[in-house]
C-alpha positions in Angstrom: 27.2 14.5 87.3 30.5 15.6 86.6 31.4 11.8 85.8 27.8 11.6 84.3 28.6 14.1 82.2 32.1 13.2 81.0 30.4 9.6 80.0 28.5 11.4 77.7 30.9 13.5 76.2 33.0 10.0 75.9 29.8 8.6 74.5 29.3 11.3 72.0 33.0 11.6 70.8 32.9 7.9 70.2 29.4 8.1 68.1 31.3 10.9 66.2 34.3 9.1 65.2 31.5 6.0 63.7 32.1 3.4 67.1 29.6 3.2 70.0 29.7 2.4 73.6 30.3 -1.3 73.8 31.1 -1.8 70.4 33.8 -4.9 70.2 37.5 -3.8 70.3 38.3 -3.9 66.2 34.5 -3.9 65.4 33.6 -2.2 62.3 33.0 1.5 62.9 29.5 2.0 63.3 29.0 -1.8 64.5 27.5 -1.1 67.8 25.4 1.8 66.8 23.9 -0.5 64.3 22.8 -2.1 67.0 21.4 0.8 68.9 19.6 2.8 66.1 18.3 -0.4 65.1 18.2 -3.0 61.8 15.8 -0.9 59.8 17.9 1.0 57.8 19.8 -2.2 57.2 16.7 -4.2 56.3 15.2 -1.2 53.8 18.5 -0.9 52.2 18.9 -4.8 51.2 14.9 -4.3 49.7 16.1 -1.7 48.0 19.3 -3.2 46.6 17.0 -6.5 45.6 14.2 -4.4 44.0 16.9 -3.1 41.8 18.2 -6.2 40.5 15.1 -8.7 40.9 14.9 -9.7 37.2 12.2 -8.3 34.8 10.4 -10.7 32.4 10.3 -9.3 29.2 7.1 -8.2 27.2 7.7 -10.2 24.1 8.1 -13.4 26.5 4.8 -12.9 28.4 3.4 -12.2 25.2 5.0 -15.5 23.6 3.9 -17.2 26.8 0.3 -16.0 26.4 0.6 -17.1 22.4 1.5 -20.5 22.6 -1.2 -21.2 25.5 -3.8 -20.4 23.2 -2.8 -20.5 20.0 -1.8 -23.9 20.1 -5.1 -25.0 20.9 -7.3 -23.0 18.3 -4.2 -23.3 15.7 -3.7 -26.8 16.5 -1.1 -28.3 14.0 -1.1 -24.8 12.4 0.4 -22.9 15.4 4.6 -23.7 15.3 4.9 -22.7 11.5 2.5 -19.2 12.2 4.8 -18.7 15.5 8.1 -19.1 13.5 6.6 -16.6 11.1 5.5 -14.1 13.5 9.2 -14.3 14.6 10.9 -13.3 11.7 10.9 -10.3 9.6 7.9 -9.3 8.3 6.9 -9.1 4.4 5.2 -5.7 3.0 3.6 -4.8 -0.3 3.8 -1.2 -2.4 1.0 0.4 -2.4 1.5 2.5 -5.5 0.1 6.0 -5.0 -2.3 7.4 -7.8 -1.9 11.0 -7.4 1.9 10.7 -7.6 4.0 11.3 -11.1 5.2 7.8 -10.9 4.5 5.9 -14.1 8.0 4.4 -14.5 7.4 2.7 -10.9 5.4 -0.7 -12.1 7.9 -0.8 -14.5 10.7 -1.0 -12.3 8.7 -3.1 -9.6 8.1 -5.6 -12.6 11.9 -5.9 -13.6 13.1 -6.2 -9.7 9.9 -9.5 -10.2 7.6 -8.1 -7.8 3.9 -8.4 -9.0 0.5 -6.2 -8.7 -1.2 -9.1 -6.5 -4.6 -7.2 -7.0 -4.6 -7.4 -10.7 -3.5 -11.1 -11.0 -6.6 -11.9 -8.7 -8.4 -10.1 -10.5 -7.5 -11.8 -13.9 -7.7 -14.6 -12.8 -11.2 -13.9 -11.7 -11.8 -13.3 -15.2 -10.4 -16.2 -16.7 -12.6 -18.1 -14.3 -15.6 -16.7 -15.4 -14.7 -17.5 -18.9 -14.4 -20.9 -18.1 -17.3 -21.5 -15.8 -19.4 -19.6 -19.2 -17.7 -22.0 -21.4 -18.7 -25.2 -19.2 -22.3 -23.8 -18.9 -22.6 -23.8 -22.6 -20.9 -27.6 -23.0 -23.2 -29.1 -19.5 -26.5 -27.0 -21.5 -25.4 -29.6 -24.4 -25.7 -32.4 -22.4 -29.0 -34.6 -22.0 -29.6 -33.9 -18.2 -26.4 -36.3 -17.3 -23.8 -35.2 -14.4 -21.6 -38.1 -15.3 -19.4 -36.3 -17.2 -18.6 -33.5 -15.2 -15.1 -34.2 -13.2 -14.5 -33.0 -9.5 -12.0 -30.4 -11.3 -14.6 -29.0 -13.5 -16.8 -28.9 -10.4 -14.4 -27.0 -8.9 -13.6 -24.4 -11.3 -17.4 -24.3 -11.8 -17.7 -23.3 -7.9 -14.9 -20.3 -8.9 -16.8 -19.3 -11.5 -19.9 -18.4 -9.3 -17.6 -16.6 -6.8 -15.6 -14.6 -8.9 -18.4 -12.2 -10.1 -18.6 -11.3 -6.3 -14.8 -10.5 -6.5 -15.5 -8.3 -9.6 -17.8 -6.8 -7.8 -16.0 -5.7 -5.0 -12.1 -4.8 -6.3 -11.4 -1.3 -7.0 -8.8 -1.8 -10.4 -8.0 1.5 -9.3 -5.6 -0.5 -5.7 -2.1 -1.5 -6.7 0.1 -3.2 -4.7 3.0 -4.8 -5.4 4.8 -8.0 -3.9 7.6 -10.2 -4.1 6.4 -13.9 -4.9 6.3 -16.4 -2.3 9.6 -17.1 -0.7 11.4 -14.3 -1.9 12.5 -11.7 0.8 13.7 -9.1 -1.5 13.1 -5.7 0.5 11.6 -2.4 -1.2 13.6 0.8 -1.3 12.3 3.6 0.6 9.7 6.0 -0.9 10.5 8.2 -2.9 9.0 11.7 -4.0 7.9 13.2 -7.2 8.7 16.6 -8.7 5.6 17.8 -6.7 6.7 16.1 -3.6 4.3 13.5 -3.0 5.7 10.0 -2.5 5.2 7.1 -5.0 4.6 4.6 -3.2 3.5 3.2 0.6 5.2 0.2 2.5 2.5 -1.7 4.1 1.5 -4.9 5.3 0.2 -6.3 1.8 -3.0 -8.2 4.4 -4.1 -5.0 5.4 -5.5 -4.3 2.3 -8.0 -6.7 2.2 -10.4 -5.1 4.9 -10.1 -1.9 2.7 -11.3 -4.6 -0.8 -14.1 -6.1 1.3 -15.6 -2.9 2.0 -16.6 -2.6 -1.7 -16.0 1.0 -2.4 -18.6 2.6 -5.0 -18.8 5.7 -6.4 -19.3 9.2 -4.0 -19.6 6.4 -0.6 -19.7 8.6 2.3 -17.3 6.4 4.2 -15.9 6.4 7.7 -12.4 5.3 8.9 -13.2 4.9 12.7 -9.5 4.2 13.9 -7.6 5.7 11.6 -4.3 5.9 12.3 -1.4 5.5 11.2 -3.2 6.0 8.0 -2.2 3.2 5.5 -5.8 1.9 4.8 -7.5 5.6 4.5 -4.6 6.2 1.7 -5.6 3.4 0.3 -9.6 4.3 0.3 -8.7 7.5 -1.3 -6.6 5.5 -3.9 -9.9 4.0 -5.4 -10.2 7.9 -6.4 -14.2 7.2 -5.8 -15.1 8.4 -1.9 -16.9 11.4 -1.8 -15.9 11.9 1.8 -13.7 10.2 3.7 -13.9 11.0 7.4 -10.7 9.9 9.1 -11.2 9.7 13.2 -8.6 8.7 15.5 -8.7 9.1 19.6 -5.2 9.2 19.7 -3.7 13.0 19.0 -0.3 11.9 18.5 -1.4 9.5 16.1 -3.2 11.6 13.9 -0.2 13.7 14.1 1.0 10.5 12.0 -2.4 10.0 9.5 -2.5 13.9 8.8 1.8 13.7 8.2 0.4 10.4 5.8 -2.0 12.5 4.2 0.4 15.5 3.2 3.0 12.9 2.3 1.0 11.0 -0.5 -2.6 13.3 -1.5 -2.8 16.7 -2.9 -4.2 19.3 -1.3 -7.6 19.1 -3.6 -8.5 15.3 -2.4 -7.4 15.9 1.0 -10.2 18.8 0.6 -12.6 15.5 0.7 -11.3 14.5 3.9 -11.5 15.2 8.0 -9.5 13.9 10.7 -10.9 14.1 13.5 -9.9 12.7 17.5 -13.2 11.8 18.8 -13.5 8.7 20.9 -14.6 6.0 18.5 -17.1 4.6 21.2 -19.2 7.5 20.9 -19.4 8.0 17.0 -22.9 7.7 16.8 -23.7 10.7 18.7 -21.7 12.9 16.7 -23.1 11.2 13.4 -25.2 8.2 14.0 -26.4 6.7 10.9 -24.9 8.8 8.1 -22.3 6.4 6.1 -22.5 4.0 3.3 -19.3 2.2 4.7 -17.8 2.0 7.7 -14.4 0.7 8.6 -13.3 -0.3 12.1 -9.9 -1.4 12.2 -9.7 -1.5 16.3 -6.7 -1.3 18.7 -5.8 -5.2 19.7 -2.9 -7.1 20.5 -1.3 -6.3 17.7 0.6 -9.8 17.8 3.2 -9.4 15.5 4.8 -6.1 17.3 3.5 -8.1 20.6 6.1 -11.2 19.9 8.7 -8.8 18.6 9.2 -5.4 20.2 9.6 -4.3 24.0 8.3 -0.6 23.0 5.0 0.2 23.5 4.1 -3.4 24.1 0.7 -4.0 25.4 2.0 -6.9 27.2 3.7 -4.9 29.6 2.8 -5.7 33.1 1.9 -2.0 33.8 -1.0 -2.7 31.2 -2.3 -6.0 32.2 -5.8 -4.4 32.7 -5.9 -2.5 29.4 -5.3 -5.6 27.9 -7.8 -7.3 29.2 -10.3 -5.1 28.9 -9.5 -5.1 24.9 -12.6 -7.0 23.7 -14.8 -5.2 25.1 -13.3 -1.7 24.1 -13.5 -3.3 20.3 -17.0 -4.1 21.1 -17.7 -1.2 21.4 -16.0 0.1 19.0 -17.8 -2.4 16.5 -21.0 -1.1 17.8 -20.5 2.6 17.0 -19.3 1.1 13.7 -22.6 -0.5 13.1 -24.6 2.7 14.5 -22.9 5.4 12.6 -23.8 3.3 9.1 -26.7 3.5 7.3 -29.3 1.3 7.2 -27.9 -1.0 4.2 -24.6 0.0 4.5 -21.8 -2.0 5.2 -19.1 -2.5 7.7 -15.2 -4.1 8.2 -14.3 -5.1 11.1 -10.8 -5.9 11.5 -7.7 -6.5 14.0 -3.8 -7.7 13.2 -4.5 -10.0 16.0 -5.3 -14.6 15.8 -7.1 -14.5 18.8 -10.9 -15.4 18.2 -12.0 -13.6 21.4 -10.8 -10.6 19.7 -12.0 -11.5 16.3 -15.5 -13.9 16.0 -16.5 -13.7 19.5 -16.5 -9.8 18.9 -18.4 -9.9 16.0 -21.0 -12.6 17.7 -21.7 -10.3 20.6 -22.4 -7.2 18.3 -24.7 -9.3 15.8 -27.1 -10.2 19.4 -26.8 -7.1 21.2 -27.7 -5.2 17.6 -30.7 -7.0 17.3 -31.5 -7.0 21.7 -31.0 -3.6 22.1 -31.0 -1.7 18.8 -33.4 -3.9 17.1 -30.9 -3.6 13.9 -30.5 -6.8 12.0 -26.9 -7.7 10.9 -26.1 -9.7 8.2 -22.4 -11.5 7.6 -21.5 -11.7 4.4 -19.8 -14.6 3.1 -15.9 -13.4 2.2 -14.8 -17.0 1.0 -14.0 -16.0 -2.5 -11.4 -13.8 -1.2 -9.4 -16.5 0.5 -9.9 -18.6 -3.1 -8.6 -15.5 -5.2 -5.3 -14.4 -3.1 -4.4 -17.9 -1.8 -1.2 -17.4 -4.2 -0.5 -14.4 -1.7 -1.6 -15.3 1.6 -2.0 -18.0 3.6 -5.4 -18.2 5.1 -6.9 -20.1 8.4 -9.9 -22.1 6.9 -11.5 -22.8 9.8 -13.0 -19.2 10.7 -16.7 -19.4 12.3 -16.7 -15.8 10.9 -14.7 -13.8 8.6 -11.2 -14.6 6.9 -7.9 -14.7 8.6 -4.6 -14.3 7.2 -2.0 -16.1 8.9 1.9 -15.3 8.8 3.9 -18.1 7.2 7.7 -18.2 6.2 6.9 -18.1 2.4 4.3 -15.3 2.7 4.8 -13.7 6.1 2.2 -11.0 5.9 -0.6 -10.4 8.3 -2.2 -11.7 11.0 -4.8 -10.0 9.7 -8.8 -10.9 10.2 -11.7 -9.1 8.4 -15.4 -9.4 8.4 -17.9 -7.6 6.6 -21.1 -7.2 8.1 -24.3 -5.2 6.4 -26.9 -3.5 8.3 -30.3 -4.4 7.4 
């Protein structure tokens, strides 16, 4: 027993020194103890090291791989130039703030060679109307023969026929300055006037097209269902004819940004006509169904430009895979809520900043089917092709949309992507 106890004490002493019985002479401390205790901890340490050093694929790289796979099929030969545009610096427009004391701003921007693209399009429409009227008069003098009508004359007549549609859908109060194609000059940061209201709001100029498509009328009750961060809501208020604007966004943090925009650009008496809420937009019809003349549904999407360029808050992060896959369903639910929130005869504009047909035309087509089958609501899809004609000097449009219009990023006119489609609830 004494001998046994001695051997036990000797083994304990060896273990305390980091060796163990049976360790080879000169072996590293703990070598035999590792054999005695098992290799489990070693494997565990090895796995931890592997997990810590395993390469992580960047979200932007995942996004580009997805875009290359799907958009190369959808856009064909256009995709390489669109891809280059997505990966280059975005162009901005300066939305003038009609509530600020900034009468000098148009002259300041024009000296920099910037122009109001909305005003230019309006002038073009008026010119086409005059040419069209003259063409009608000349054609009336003919004896029923179209032989003298050239292809160019036919094109002018077509443009003249669409220009009244544009004149009816544009607000001359909205003014947005952009630099010409190929000009990558940046606007200076906005400055406050004497009352603290900022003189203009920098935004993707293509984001104004859904607002223009809404065709605001005096005293309209308007719902911006997914309003944050607030650029489109601000543009709606610039028309000066909103009867009431309901600006909603489910995200409380993004709603705070919306409040900041309103306080920075809009005087209190106008802010009083705006109600800011944080409801889940999918349930809006249960809150105030069938009450709005105009509804803007600018849905969450893959935000293609952001996804291709920024790691922060990128929906292509592996942890957000399920969220991304569920986007078309969320978009459909939001569009249906927007349709149900509109009065009969009311107008709904659906928009995304994605190139994906699954998030664009497919969502609209599915909403039309559901509205008819489940709610007995007939929806008319409005023709917006005159936007493509009148704004072609500022934006690059995709000509093959089944429904709605799509602005494509392009190196010389690097706005968008912006998809928009207008629906009328019958």
